N, C-alpha and C positions, 0 to 999 in steps of 0.2 A: 306760388307766392302771393300774386296779386289777389287771387280768390279768396285765399286765407285772410288775406289782410281787409278785404272788403266786408267778410264775416264779422270780423272783429269790430270793423268800424258800426256796422248794425248792431251787433251786441251793444255797443258803448251806448249809442242813440236809443236803443230800448230801455237800458238801465237809467239813463237820464229822464225818458219819459215816465218810468216808473218812479223814480225819486219826485218828479214835480205832481203826480198825482198821488202819492203816497199818503195815507189816513192815519198812519199808526206811527210812533218813534220805531218801532220794530221794523217796520216797512223802509222807514228812511235810511236806518241803520244797513239794512240788506242792500238796498239799492246803492247806497254809497260805497260800500265793500264791493258790490260787483262793478261798479264803475271804476274804481281802483284797481281791481284785477285785470279788467279788460285794458285798462289805460296802460298797465305794465307790460301786458301782452303786445299791445301795439307798439310800445317803445321799442321793444325787443325786436320786431320786426324791421322797424324802422334802423334800427343800430345794425342788424345784420344786412341789411340792404347797402347801408354806408359802408360797413367794412368791405363788402364783396367790391363796392365801386371804387374804393381807395386802392384795390388790389390789382392784378391783372386781368383787366375784364376782356381783353383781345381773344382770349383763346376760348372764351364761351360767351360768344355773343347774345345767345338765345337768354342765358341767365342773366346778363348784364342788363338786357332789355327789360326782364321782368322785374329787376332791382329797380330800374328807373321809373317802369309803370308803377310800382307800389308807391315810391317815393312821391310820385306825380298824383297818384290817388290820395296819399295823406295829405299832402298840402292843399289840394282842392277841398277833401273834407274838413280838415281843421279849420282852414280858412272860411268856409260857409257856415260853420258852426260860430266861429267867433272865439275860439278856443277850446280848453277842456271844460268849461262850466256846463 
């Protein structure tokens, strides 16, 4: 779960770099669309982790640990970025 999440965060960062360096309006539109798509994927992973943690995590400690690691990764990543921009 954490690896998939890290991949999405990297994809978002790459789309943001593409947006900042875009030279044409088409490239800007494509980068914004990619950023929105990846943001939705990240939000789904965060929600999935939160749903698991709200349930009975004691029976699946490894999965609970992965959910916590994913949320920790997200919090660190979004904080260092300063938000979704």
